[in-house]
C-alpha positions in Angstrom: 118.8 79.7 166.1 117.0 81.1 162.7 118.3 84.3 161.1 116.0 86.5 159.7 115.9 86.3 155.6 116.9 90.2 155.9 117.5 89.4 151.4 114.5 87.6 150.7 112.3 90.3 152.6 113.5 92.8 150.7 113.4 90.8 147.5 110.0 90.3 147.7 108.7 93.6 148.9 110.3 95.3 146.5 109.0 92.9 143.2 105.3 93.5 144.6 106.5 97.3 144.5 107.3 96.9 140.9 104.4 97.2 138.6 104.0 95.4 135.0 104.3 98.1 133.1 107.2 100.0 134.3 109.2 97.2 133.5 107.3 96.9 130.0 105.8 94.5 130.5 101.6 93.3 129.4 99.5 93.7 132.7 97.0 91.3 131.3 95.4 88.7 133.2 93.8 88.4 136.9 97.0 89.2 139.5 96.8 88.7 143.6 99.1 91.7 143.6 99.6 95.3 142.1 103.4 93.8 141.5 105.7 92.1 139.4 105.2 88.0 139.6 107.8 85.9 140.7 108.3 84.3 137.1 108.4 87.9 135.7 111.3 89.1 138.2 112.9 86.0 136.8 112.4 87.2 133.6 113.7 90.4 134.0 116.5 89.1 135.7 117.7 86.4 133.6 116.9 84.1 136.7 115.1 80.8 136.9 111.6 81.1 138.8 113.0 78.2 141.2 115.8 80.5 142.3 113.5 83.6 142.7 111.7 81.3 145.6 114.1 80.2 147.1 115.7 83.3 147.1 112.7 85.0 149.0 111.7 82.0 151.0 115.8 82.0 152.6 116.4 78.6 151.3 119.0 79.9 148.9 121.5 82.7 150.7 124.3 82.9 149.4 123.8 84.6 145.8 126.2 86.2 144.0 127.5 89.4 143.3 126.2 88.8 138.9 122.7 87.7 140.7 122.2 90.7 142.9 123.2 93.2 140.3 120.3 91.4 138.2 118.1 91.7 140.4 118.8 95.5 141.9 118.7 96.7 138.0 114.9 94.6 137.5 113.6 96.1 140.1 114.6 99.0 139.5 116.0 99.8 142.9 117.4 103.2 144.1 121.2 103.7 145.1 120.3 103.3 149.3 118.5 100.6 148.1 120.2 98.4 146.0 123.6 99.0 148.8 120.4 97.7 151.2 120.4 94.3 148.9 124.2 93.6 148.5 124.4 94.3 152.4 121.7 91.6 152.9 123.5 88.8 150.7 126.7 89.7 153.1 128.5 91.7 149.8 130.1 94.5 149.9 128.1 96.8 147.8 130.2 98.0 144.2 131.4 101.1 143.1 132.1 102.5 139.9 132.3 106.2 141.3 135.5 108.1 142.5 135.9 109.1 146.0 133.7 112.2 147.0 135.1 115.5 148.3 131.3 117.3 148.4 130.9 117.8 152.2 126.7 118.1 152.6 126.0 121.2 154.0 124.7 119.2 157.1 128.3 118.0 158.3 129.8 121.7 157.9 126.3 121.8 160.3 127.8 119.2 162.8 131.3 120.4 162.2 130.4 124.2 163.5 128.6 122.5 166.3 131.7 120.8 167.6 133.3 124.3 167.7 134.8 123.8 171.5 136.4 120.6 169.8 139.3 120.3 167.3 137.4 118.9 164.5 138.2 118.0 160.5 136.6 116.2 158.1 138.3 113.7 155.6 137.4 111.9 152.3 137.2 108.2 152.2 141.0 108.5 151.0 141.9 110.2 153.8 141.8 113.9 152.0 141.8 116.6 154.0 138.8 118.8 153.4 137.7 121.3 156.0 138.6 122.0 159.6 137.6 123.8 162.2 139.8 127.1 164.4 140.4 124.5 167.2 141.8 122.0 165.2 144.5 125.1 164.2 145.1 125.4 168.0 145.5 122.1 169.1 147.2 120.5 166.0 148.2 123.2 164.1 147.4 124.8 160.2 147.3 121.9 158.3 148.3 124.3 155.2 151.7 124.1 157.3 151.8 120.1 157.7 153.9 119.3 154.7 151.7 116.2 153.4 151.6 116.2 149.2 147.9 117.4 148.3 146.9 117.7 152.4 146.9 113.3 152.4 147.4 112.1 155.8 149.1 108.8 154.5 151.3 110.8 152.4 152.6 112.6 155.4 152.0 109.9 157.6 154.9 107.8 155.1 157.2 111.0 154.7 160.7 110.4 156.3 163.9 111.4 156.8 166.9 109.4 156.6 164.5 106.7 157.0 163.0 108.5 160.3 159.4 109.3 160.3 158.7 112.7 160.3 156.2 114.6 162.7 152.5 114.0 160.9 151.6 118.0 162.2 152.3 121.1 162.7 154.3 119.5 165.9 154.7 115.8 167.1 151.6 114.3 167.5 151.9 110.3 169.1 150.0 107.6 169.0 149.7 106.1 172.3 149.6 102.4 170.4 152.7 103.5 168.4 153.9 104.1 165.4 153.4 100.9 163.5 149.9 99.9 164.7 149.1 103.7 163.2 150.5 103.3 160.8 149.0 99.9 159.8 145.4 101.1 160.9 145.6 103.9 158.7 146.6 102.1 155.4 144.3 98.9 156.5 141.5 101.5 155.8 142.5 102.8 152.5 142.7 99.4 151.5 138.7 99.6 152.5 138.3 102.7 150.2 140.4 101.3 147.5 138.0 98.0 147.4 135.1 100.5 147.1 136.0 102.5 144.3 137.8 100.2 142.1 137.6 102.2 139.1 139.2 105.6 140.7 141.8 106.6 138.7 143.5 109.1 140.8 143.8 106.9 144.0 145.1 104.2 142.5 147.5 106.3 140.6 148.5 107.5 144.3 147.9 103.6 145.9 150.7 103.2 143.3 153.4 106.1 144.4 153.0 105.4 147.1 154.1 101.6 147.3 157.0 103.0 145.1 158.2 106.0 146.8 157.8 103.8 150.6 158.8 100.9 151.8 156.7 101.1 154.7 153.7 101.2 153.0 153.9 98.9 150.6 155.6 96.4 153.5 151.9 97.0 155.1 150.1 97.3 151.8 150.9 93.2 151.8 149.3 92.0 154.2 145.7 92.2 153.3 144.7 93.9 156.2 141.2 95.7 155.7 139.1 97.8 158.0 137.8 100.9 159.3 139.7 103.2 161.7 137.6 103.8 164.6 139.8 106.0 167.0 143.1 105.9 169.4 144.2 107.8 172.2 147.0 110.3 171.0 149.3 112.6 172.5 150.5 116.1 171.1 153.1 118.0 172.0 151.9 121.5 171.8 154.3 124.2 172.0 152.7 126.5 174.4 150.7 123.9 177.2 152.6 121.3 176.9 151.8 118.0 176.1 147.4 116.8 175.9 146.3 113.5 176.3 143.1 112.9 174.1 140.6 110.5 172.8 140.4 110.8 169.0 137.3 109.5 167.6 136.0 109.0 163.6 132.4 108.5 162.9 131.4 108.1 159.2 128.6 110.6 158.3 125.4 109.0 157.4 124.6 108.5 153.8 128.6 109.5 152.8 131.8 107.6 153.8 133.4 111.1 154.7 135.3 110.4 157.9 134.5 113.5 160.3 137.6 112.9 163.5 137.7 114.9 166.4 140.1 115.2 169.7 138.1 115.4 173.0 139.4 114.9 176.4 137.3 113.9 179.7 135.7 116.7 182.1 137.6 117.9 184.4 140.9 116.6 183.3 144.1 118.8 183.2 143.7 118.0 179.5 140.0 119.4 179.3 142.1 122.1 181.3 144.9 122.9 177.9 142.0 122.9 175.6 139.5 125.4 177.6 143.1 127.4 177.5 143.4 127.1 173.7 139.7 127.8 172.9 140.2 131.5 174.3 142.7 132.0 172.0 140.9 130.9 169.1 140.0 133.3 166.5 135.3 133.5 166.9 135.2 133.7 163.1 136.9 130.6 162.8 135.1 128.0 164.6 132.8 127.3 162.1 132.8 124.8 159.7 136.2 126.6 158.5 138.2 126.4 156.3 137.6 124.4 153.0 140.0 122.4 150.6 140.7 119.5 148.6 143.2 117.0 147.8 144.0 113.5 148.8 144.9 113.8 153.2 143.7 112.5 156.5 144.0 113.2 159.9 146.9 113.6 162.2 
């Protein structure tokens, strides 16, 4: 079954929208299209005309990073378009920037709309940035966790005599077990490290973790890379007893922020325990809540 030539479709569409004048070319002669000719794009990108034709027609489907970068530059693509072109070529979009800790207003609003459930926002390196009042009620105030720089990775790989310390203010256990929980987090961090190879702070953090934690070093060395999407947790709550909750991790559109939220099925004892904790959640704290920065992540 033939697959859609997404790369060629995008390449041709963007070629035909770029004017020769914008690219510093002469616009003389009869032109059947308002944009660049294939030979003009090839010259700007330093490629052969035949290769550009084959890319557009789908007869060449595995362009290199260097080729896609050259085409994106020649076509003067916006950042989102550049990322799309890389993904159409089945390549990870390169990033030269640092991990962002900026939370757009729309993400703050979303966290506010989730005020009935424990919700927090993490940077891609698992820096805890903000959380709502219900997060405090269910897993405790993150400022009491003792994580270095409010970093979940640092918090998860703390140890006391070889034993892992509680991650949050009180124990929060993964149903999959500590080993799986740790592997999922390290695999997610590796995805971020590959996407931000020039982030000096992230590189220094990874180096420090490799030095300080044999558990982290062992998991980092296995090469696993995948985005963390969630878990099932038991919160050993000091007031209402054990609560069994689903933890979901959602990427905020247009960002690499992680929105992390705990929920319980309606009509269950666990949902009733969340209801009880909502009655003690101070009303002013039930919006986007506390904004803090530094490396961190969810419990």
